[in-house]
N, C-alpha and C positions, 0 to 999 in steps of 0.2 A: 300305275295311277299317278297319272299325268300333275294334278294338281296338287299342291302339296297343303291347300284346307282342308280337302279331302282327306289326307292323311293327317292330317293333324286331328279332324274329327275321328278317324275311326280310331287312330291310335287312343285317344282319350276314352273311348268308348270301351274299348278292349280292357286298359287297366282299370278303367272301374268297375268291370265286369269281374274281374280277375279278381283283385280286391275286398268286394264290397259280395259279392255273390259268388265266390268261391266253392257255397257250397251244393249249387246248384247247378252249378255249370260245367258243360261236358266238355263242350267245342263253339266253336267261332266260326263261321264261312264268312268270307265277304261275296256278294253276287249282283248281279245287275249291269250296270254302266260302270261302275268303279271297278267291278272286275273286269270286265272286255275292254276297258281301258278308253272306253266311248266317252266318260264323264262331260258334263259342259259346267257352267263356272256354277250354274241354281241346281246343280243336280244333288240328290241328298246320295247319303251313302249306306246303301243296305247289307245287314248282317241278318245273318240263319244264327240262333243260337238255341244248339241242344241240351235241354236240361233233363234234372232228373226227373222221371217218373212220378214221384211225390210233389214235385214245386207248386204251391198253390197260386192262383186263379191272383192273390193279393201280390205277392213276391213278384207275377212275370210283370204286373202295373209299376209297380216302383221301380223296375229293370229299366221300361221304356221313360218312364220321367227321370232317373237317375243319368241314363248316358246322350241325355239331350246337352251340346254345348252349352256351355257357361256364356262365350262369347257370340253375339250376335249375329257378326261378320261370319262363322262357319256354317257349313253344311250341317242340316239336322242330321241324328241319325234313325234309322227307321230297321224296328227289330221287330223278327218274325220265330217264333218258336216251334220248335220241333219237342215232343214230349213221346219218348218212346225207345227200343232198339233200332229199329231200322227202319229208313225212308221207306213209303209206301212206291210201290212199283206204278199202281196206277193214279198218282194224281201229278197232275202235269207238271203243276210247280214244282215239286221234287225231283221231277226230269231235267226242267232245268237247273236248278240247284246242282246237280248231280252234272250235269253237262259244261255249267260256266261257272260255277262255285268255288272257291278258292280256301282251303282250311286255314286259319290266320292262327288258330290257336287250340290244343285241345291238353285237356287236362293230362297230368301224367298218372 
């Protein structure tokens, strides 16, 4: 991840998820242009968040809001959620995550 501003957004989002949503979050993956090292100045930071099976839609919406950077000059953070034990083999998006995604945090 070449742009430090993308790293700042990612680190702030991961910290927020760890601190405020630790009871729900199991793993966090970086994917997309930042994971490939191809991000541009205007690229957002894409995170896949693997959550506990019983996580409510209200909590998922709150996570999306809370990870957005407070500084307007930082890239947005886009969250996708995965609920359940395994990635679906047939879903193309999940195949892309398996191929390029980087695990950046896992609950102990």
